[in-house]
C-alpha positions in Angstrom: 4.3 -18.1 21.2 2.4 -15.2 19.8 -1.6 -16.1 19.8 -3.4 -14.8 16.8 -7.1 -13.8 16.1 -7.8 -13.5 12.6 -11.0 -11.2 11.8 -12.6 -11.6 8.4 -11.6 -15.3 6.9 -12.1 -14.6 3.4 -9.3 -14.5 0.9 -7.0 -13.0 2.3 -8.0 -13.8 6.2 -7.9 -17.4 5.0 -4.5 -17.3 3.3 -3.3 -15.9 6.8 -4.6 -18.8 8.5 -3.3 -21.2 6.4 0.2 -19.8 6.7 -0.4 -19.4 10.7 -1.7 -23.2 10.5 1.2 -24.8 8.4 4.0 -23.2 10.7 5.1 -20.7 8.1 5.2 -18.0 11.1 7.6 -19.1 13.3 6.7 -17.9 17.3 3.1 -17.8 15.5 -0.1 -19.7 16.0 -3.7 -19.5 15.0 -6.1 -19.4 18.0 -9.4 -17.9 16.9 -10.8 -16.3 13.9 -14.3 -14.1 13.4 -16.3 -13.9 10.6 -19.7 -12.5 10.3 -20.4 -14.8 7.0 -22.2 -18.2 8.1 -20.8 -20.2 5.4 -17.1 -19.0 6.3 -17.5 -20.0 10.2 -18.3 -23.3 8.9 -15.2 -23.1 6.4 -13.5 -22.5 9.6 -15.0 -25.0 11.5 -14.4 -27.8 8.8 -10.9 -26.7 7.6 -8.9 -25.4 10.6 -7.6 -27.4 13.4 -9.3 -28.4 16.4 -9.0 -25.9 19.1 -8.9 -23.1 16.8 -12.1 -20.8 18.4 -14.6 -19.4 16.0 -16.8 -16.2 16.8 -19.1 -14.1 14.6 -18.5 -11.2 16.9 -15.7 -9.3 17.0 -15.9 -8.0 20.6 -16.3 -11.4 21.8 -12.8 -12.4 20.5 -11.1 -9.6 21.6 -12.6 -10.2 25.1 -11.7 -14.1 25.4 -8.5 -14.0 26.3 -7.3 -16.6 23.7 -5.1 -14.0 21.4 -2.3 -11.8 22.1 -2.7 -10.3 18.6 -5.5 -9.9 15.8 -5.5 -9.5 12.2 -7.8 -7.0 10.7 -9.1 -8.3 7.6 -12.4 -6.9 7.1 -13.9 -4.5 4.2 -11.9 -1.5 4.8 -14.7 0.9 6.8 -14.1 -1.4 9.5 -10.1 -1.3 9.6 -10.0 1.6 12.3 -12.9 0.9 14.6 -11.6 -2.7 14.8 -8.1 -2.0 15.3 -9.2 0.9 18.1 -11.1 -1.8 19.5 -9.1 -4.2 19.9 -6.2 -2.3 21.0 -8.5 -1.2 23.8 -8.8 -4.6 24.6 -4.9 -4.6 24.9 -4.1 -6.6 21.9 -1.2 -6.2 19.5 -2.9 -4.9 15.9 -1.9 -6.1 12.4 -4.1 -4.2 9.8 -4.4 -5.2 6.4 -4.0 -2.5 3.6 -5.5 0.0 3.4 -5.4 1.5 6.6 -9.0 2.6 6.1 -11.0 4.7 3.4 -10.4 8.7 4.9 -7.4 9.9 6.8 -9.9 11.5 9.3 -10.6 8.3 10.7 -7.3 6.7 10.4 -6.0 9.8 12.7 -8.1 8.3 15.5 -6.8 4.8 15.1 -3.1 6.1 15.1 -4.2 8.1 18.5 -5.1 4.9 19.8 -2.3 3.5 19.5 0.3 6.2 20.1 -1.4 6.0 23.6 -0.1 2.5 24.0 3.6 2.3 23.0 3.6 -1.1 24.6 1.5 -2.7 22.1 2.9 -3.3 18.7 0.7 -1.7 15.7 1.7 -3.0 12.1 0.4 -2.4 8.7 0.3 -5.2 6.0 2.1 -3.3 3.1 3.9 -6.7 2.3 5.9 -5.0 -0.7 8.1 -3.4 1.7 9.8 -6.8 2.4 10.6 -7.3 -1.1 14.5 -7.4 -1.2 14.5 -5.6 -4.7 12.4 -2.2 -3.1 14.5 -2.3 0.4 17.5 -1.9 -1.8 16.3 0.9 -3.9 15.3 2.8 -0.6 19.0 2.4 0.5 20.5 3.7 -2.4 17.8 6.6 -2.4 18.4 7.1 1.3 22.3 7.3 0.8 21.6 10.2 -1.9 23.1 7.8 -4.6 21.2 9.4 -7.7 21.3 12.7 -5.8 17.7 14.7 -5.3 14.9 13.5 -6.9 13.6 15.6 -9.8 10.8 13.3 -11.3 8.9 10.0 -10.5 7.0 8.1 -13.6 5.2 4.6 -12.5 3.0 3.2 -15.0 1.3 0.1 -13.1 -1.7 -1.1 -15.6 -1.0 -5.0 -14.2 -3.8 -4.9 -11.6 -6.0 -6.7 -14.4 -9.9 -7.5 -12.5 -12.1 -9.2 -14.4 -15.9 -8.1 -13.8 -16.5 -11.8 -11.9 -14.2 -10.5 -9.7 -15.9 -7.8 -8.7 -19.4 -9.2 -8.5 -17.7 -12.0 -6.2 -18.9 -9.9 -2.7 -22.0 -6.6 -2.8 -19.0 -4.4 -1.1 -16.4 -4.5 -3.9 -16.2 -1.5 -6.0 -18.6 0.6 -4.4 -18.4 3.7 -2.5 -20.5 2.3 0.7 -18.6 -0.9 1.0 -15.4 -0.5 -0.1 -14.6 3.4 -0.2 -13.5 3.3 -3.7 -12.0 1.5 -6.5 -8.0 0.8 -7.7 -6.8 3.2 -5.9 -8.5 1.7 -2.2 -8.0 -1.9 -3.4 -5.0 -2.7 -5.5 -2.8 0.5 -5.7 -2.4 0.8 -1.9 0.7 -1.2 -2.6 2.2 1.7 -5.1 1.1 4.9 -2.9 2.5 3.5 0.0 5.5 2.7 -2.4 5.8 5.8 -3.8 6.3 7.7 -0.4 8.2 5.0 1.2 10.9 5.4 -1.6 10.3 9.3 -2.4 8.4 10.7 0.2 4.8 12.7 0.5 3.8 15.2 -2.2 2.8 18.3 -1.5 0.1 18.8 -4.3 -1.7 16.3 -6.3 -4.2 16.1 -9.2 -5.9 13.5 -10.2 -7.7 12.5 -13.5 -9.7 9.5 -12.5 -12.1 7.6 -15.0 -15.0 5.5 -13.0 -16.6 2.3 -14.2 -14.9 3.1 -17.7 -14.5 -0.4 -18.5 -16.4 -2.5 -16.0 -19.9 -2.3 -14.4 -19.0 -0.5 -11.2 -19.7 2.9 -9.5 -15.9 3.6 -8.5 -12.7 4.5 -10.3 -10.9 1.6 -12.3 -8.5 4.2 -14.5 -6.3 6.8 -12.6 -3.9 9.3 -14.1 -2.2 10.9 -11.1 0.1 13.9 -11.1 2.2 15.4 -8.0 4.3 18.3 -7.1 7.0 17.5 -3.9 8.3 20.2 -1.7 11.5 20.2 -3.5 10.1 21.1 -7.0 9.8 17.7 -8.3 6.9 16.0 -10.1 5.4 12.7 -10.4 2.9 10.5 -12.8 1.1 7.5 -11.7 -0.8 5.8 -14.2 -2.8 2.6 -12.8 -6.2 0.5 -14.0 -7.7 -2.7 -13.4 -8.8 -3.1 -17.3 -5.6 -3.8 -18.8 -5.3 -8.3 -19.8 -2.1 -7.1 -20.7 -0.6 -4.8 -18.2 2.5 -2.7 -17.7 4.7 -2.1 -14.4 7.3 0.4 -14.7 9.0 2.6 -12.4 11.5 5.4 -13.2 12.8 7.6 -10.6 15.0 10.5 -11.9 17.7 12.2 -9.6 20.1 15.4 -10.0 22.9 12.0 -10.5 21.2 9.3 -11.6 18.5 6.8 -12.4 16.4 4.2 -11.5 14.6 2.0 -13.6 12.4 -0.6 -12.4 10.5 -3.2 -14.9 7.9 -5.7 -13.4 9.0 -5.0 -9.7 11.5 -7.6 -10.2 14.7 -6.5 -12.1 15.7 -3.1 -11.5 18.6 -0.7 -13.5 20.7 1.9 -10.9 22.5 4.4 -13.4 24.8 6.6 -11.1 26.5 9.5 -12.9 29.7 10.9 -12.3 28.9 14.6 -11.8 25.3 16.1 -11.0 23.3 17.1 -14.2 23.5 21.0 -13.4 27.6 20.7 -13.4 27.2 19.1 -17.1 25.0 21.6 -18.1 27.7 24.2 -17.5 30.7 22.4 -18.4 29.7 20.8 -21.9 29.5 22.9 -25.2 26.5 22.0 -27.7 28.4 19.5 -29.6 30.0 17.8 -26.6 26.4 17.3 -25.5 24.8 16.0 -28.9 28.0 13.5 -29.3 26.5 12.0 -26.2 22.7 12.5 -26.7 23.4 10.8 -30.0 25.9 7.4 -28.9 28.8 8.9 -30.8 31.4 9.0 -27.8 31.9 12.0 -25.5 32.3 11.9 -22.0 30.8 9.0 -20.2 28.1 10.0 -18.0 26.9 6.9 -15.6 28.1 3.8 -14.2 25.0 1.1 -14.8 24.2 -1.8 -12.2 21.6 -4.4 -12.6 20.2 -6.2 -10.3 17.0 -9.2 -10.1 15.1 -10.1 -6.9 12.2 -12.9 -8.3 8.9 -11.2 -6.7 7.1 -13.8 -4.1 4.2 -12.6 -2.9 3.3 -15.1 -0.7 7.0 -14.7 0.7 6.3 -11.2 1.6 3.0 -11.4 3.4 5.0 -14.0 5.5 7.6 -12.0 5.9 5.8 -9.1 7.7 4.1 -11.4 9.6 7.3 -12.9 10.8 8.4 -9.4 11.8 5.4 -8.4 13.5 5.6 -11.8 15.8 9.6 -10.7 16.1 8.2 -6.8 17.4 5.8 -8.4 19.9 8.5 -11.0 21.3 11.6 -9.1 21.0 10.6 -5.3 20.6 12.1 -5.7 16.8 11.3 -2.4 14.9 8.4 -3.0 12.6 9.0 -2.9 9.0 5.8 -1.2 7.9 4.4 0.6 11.4 0.8 1.3 11.5 0.6 4.9 12.0 2.6 5.0 8.0 -0.5 3.7 7.0 -2.5 6.8 6.7 -0.1 8.3 4.0 -0.8 6.0 1.3 -4.8 6.9 2.4 -4.0 10.6 2.4 -2.5 10.4 -1.3 -5.6 8.6 -2.6 -8.2 10.9 -0.9 -6.5 13.7 -2.6 -6.9 12.4 -5.9 -10.5 11.3 -5.2 -10.9 14.9 -3.8 -9.2 16.3 -7.0 -11.1 14.5 -9.6 -14.6 15.6 -7.9 -13.5 19.3 -7.7 -11.7 19.2 -11.2 -9.0 21.1 -9.4 -5.4 20.6 -8.1 -5.1 20.3 -4.0 -3.2 20.5 -1.2 -1.9 17.4 0.8 -2.8 17.0 3.9 -6.8 17.6 2.5 -9.5 18.8 4.0 -11.1 16.0 5.8 -14.3 17.4 6.3 -14.5 18.2 2.7 -13.7 14.5 1.6 -16.3 13.2 3.8 -18.8 15.5 2.7 -17.9 14.5 -0.9 -17.6 11.0 -0.1 -20.8 11.0 1.6 -22.4 12.3 -1.7 -21.1 9.7 -3.7 -22.6 6.8 -1.4 -26.0 8.2 -1.5 -25.9 8.6 -5.6 -24.7 5.0 -5.7 -28.0 4.2 -3.5 -30.3 5.8 -5.4 
C-alpha cells in the first residue's frame, strides 16, 4: 500500500484526493494533505475521510512519516523546490505539469532525483496514457511513415474565460504562474510533440500577450520549429477561441498521420518513399495521382478511434506510479523528462522577447534575466 500526501488541494489537487478516497487507485491511499489556504484546509477537514491528516506546512507533512509518496499540485514555481525537499525526506514524488517555470530550476530537481535512484520520480503527463498517442508513438518508433519531415499542430480548443483567470490571483501572471498558455494548458502538447517527434534544435516564437484577455502573459502563440534532421514544425495554440480546433499532422517521407480531436487518427503508409517516387514518376503520372484520376496507388490507409477520457488518463498515471513504487515497473512519464516541455516553452518565450530564432537548450541565465524583467514590469 502506498500512502499519499497531496501538497496543494485546489482544483486538480482535490480531484486527486477524490480518486484516492474513492478507491480508483488500487494500492494507493490518501494519508495527508497540505495547503496554505485556510479555506482549503477547512474543506479537507469537512470533506475528506477521518484519519486524513491536514497540514499547513509542506515540510511538516514531509517529515511526519505519514506518507510514502507525495503529489506536488501547487503553483508552478513551487514544483521543483517542494519536489527536492520531498526527495530529501526519502519520499517518492509525482509532480503535476509543468515541471516548473524555467529549465535551470528543473535541472536541480532532476539532479536531486538522480541522486536517489531508489525513489520514484514522475510527472503527470496524463496524455501519454491516451491509447491513441501510445499507438502513434509505436508507429513512429517503428518507422512506419519513415523519417519525419514536418509536424503541424493546431490546438485552439483550450478556451478559458476571464472568470477562469480571475479565479486565483496567481493565474496568468509572470510572478505567480510564469506564463500563460505555454505554461498552463499547452505543456500537454509540448510534451507529446517531443515524445512523438523528438526535441527541436531551434525555435521561433510569435506570441501575443493578453490579446483577448485582461492578462499580462501569452494567450495566443504561433511557434515555428526546426529539427536536427531538417524537419520543420508549427504549433498554433490559444485560449480565446470559443469554437476551437485540435488537429495534428505528422508528415514522413513514406507516410502521414492525421489526428483529429486527440481521439481519431488516420495513418497513411506509402508503398514507396517519396524521394523514390520523385525519381520514378513523370509529370503526367504525377498529375494523374494529384488529381485523383488513376495512376499508381501511393498508400494504404488505416483509421482508428479512441474516446478521450481525461479522468481516466490522470488515474492511469497514478496507477502506473503506484505500480512503479511497489514493483519497480517502468514509469510512463519519468520526472526527468519534464524538463523537455519547459525547455521548449522557455525557447518560445525568449525568442518572442528577443524577436529572433533561438537555439535549444536556451541560455538559462538570459531567460531568467528576461523573466525577472517581465515580473518587475507586471508589478509596477
